Each structure stands twice: as C-alpha cells, then as structure tokens.
N, C-alpha and C positions, 0 to 999 in steps of 0.2 A: 392911147392906142390899144393897150392891153384891155382896158375896160370896154372899149368899143368892140373888140374881137370877142370878148367874153359875152357881152350882151347879144351880139349877133349870133353866137353859138347857141345860147339859150333860146332865142327867138326861132332859130332854125330848127332846133330839136322839137320845140313846141309845135311848129308848123308841120313837121314830119309825123309827129305822133297823133295829130288831130286833137290835141288837148287845148281846151279853151281856158282862159283865165278864170271864168266863172266856175269851172270844174274844180278849181283849187280852193274855192271858198267853202266854209262849213255850211251845212244846210240851214235854212232859215228857221230860227227858233219859234217863230210865230206860226209855223205850219202845224196843223193838228197831226197827232200820230196816226198812222194808218189804222183803219178799222180791223179788228181781229177777224180772222177767217173762221168758218164754222168749226174747224178742227181745233183752233186755238181757244175759242170761247167755251168749248165743251170739256176742256181739261179741268180736272178738279183743282181747287185752290190748295196749294201745298201748305198754306198757313191757316186753313179753316179750323183745324183742331186747336191750334195755338190760340186763335182768336176766341174760340169757345171757352178754353181754359182761363184766359185772361178775363173774359167777361164774367165768368163765375167768381173769380177772385175779386173783381171790382164790386160785384153784387154782395159778396160776403162782407167786404169792408163797409159798403154802404149800409148794410143792415146793422153793423156795429155802431155806425154813426147815428142812424135813425133811433136805435135803442137808447143811446146816450142823450139824444135830443128830447127824450121823454122826461129827463130830469129837469126840474125847474132851474132856469138860469142858463141852460146849455143850448136851448133851441136856436136862439139867435147867434150865439157864438160859433156854433158848428154849421150854420147855414152855408158858408162858402165851401166847406169840404163836401157837404151833400151836393151842392151844385156842381162841384168839380167832378164827382162821380158820374153825374148825369151827362156832363160834357164828354167825359172819356168814353162812356158807352156809346154816345152818339158818334164820336169819331171812329169807333169800331163798327158802326152800323148795327149796334145792338141796343136793346131796350130792357128796362126792368119795370114790370108792372105787377110784380108778385106781391104777396102779402106783406103788410107792414109788421115789424117786430112787435111783440108784446113783452111787457115786463121791463122795467128800467133798472139800471144799476142802483145800488144802495145809496150812492152819493155822487155829487158832481166830480169829486176827485176820482172815484172808481170808474165813472163813465169816461172821463178824459184818459185815464190809464188804458181802458179797453180800446178807445179810439186810437191812441198812439200805437198800441201793439198791432191792431188790425192794419193801420196805415203803413207801418214799417214792413209788415209781412207782405202787403200788396206791393209796396215799392220793390222789394226783393224779387217778387214774381215778375213785375214789369221789366226790371233790369235783365233778369235771366231770359225772359221772352224776347226782349229786343236783341239779345245776342244770338238767339236761335232762329229768328224770323228769316224766311227766305226772301221776302220782299223788303227792299231797302226803305220804301215808303212806310211800311208797317213798322219796321225797326225804329224809324224816326218818331213815329207817333207814340210808340211804347216808351221810348227813352224820354220823350217830352212829358209824357204822363208821369213817369217816375220823378222827373225834375219838379213837376208841379206839386206832387205829394211832398217832396222835400221842402219846398217853399211853404206849403200849408203847415207842415209840422213845425217849422221854425217860427211861423207866426203864432201857432198855437202855444208854443213854449213861452213866447214873449207876452202873451196876453193874460 
C-alpha cells in the first residue's frame, strides 16, 4: 500500500510539472556538438602560445635526434624516436620542414647521451605544459606525448 501511494505521488508530481521521462535521460552521446557561433569561433585560442612553445621544444629535440642519426649505427636505432616527434607535431597540428642539422656527435655514445638529455628536457616541458593547458583535450595529448617519450627512453636504455 505504501509503495502504491509513493508511486502514485511520483506519477502525480510528474504529471503536474509536465516532466516527461525522456527529460530525465542524459543527452544522446551520438549527437554531434552544436556548431560554434560566430562569436565563439572568433575567440583566440588560450592555448595557442603553449602549443607554439611545445612545438618548438619538440623540434629542438627532433634536431638532436637527427644530428645523432648522422652517426654510423644510430640512424636505424633512433628511427622510432624521430617518427614519434613527427607524430607529436601532427597531433598538435604543427609541422617541421626546417633545415636538417649538420655536424654529428663525435661518437655513438655521445650522440645517445645528447638524445637522452634532449628527450628528458622535452618530457619535462610536456608535463609542465599538460598541467597548464586550458583545454583538457590538449592536456591529454601532451601527457600522452610525455608518456611516449618515457617509453622510448626506456627502450633506448635497453637496446
């Protein structure tokens, strides 16, 4: 009896307020987000400077990798790291078509040391940038890039 009265009360309140059961459901996740209005799309990207800074850091590390790849025996070994930098720039909608570095390190050991230093520096930049990004999506991309660098550094140590 109590349950029937309670259910009747809920249905009565729902009928009085004009609320439909469908109103209580979350919006369909398959629906595309609304198109931005003219005022929304003309606003400057608060992360534009951050992306430019990160892209510069990626290019700096990529140049260290390319310089080390000039050392015999390192070209193939460092190919995955070079490809990673290209992928990270692409994820940020950035490109690098600048000059290739000249002059190689004195030895493979020196080249690897330079790559490790450059990659660790880049990882720190990416972690810091992921913490200061305004966009959650950008923060995830930057954190993922930092994790990728960590994995490549571990692989580099093991090879």
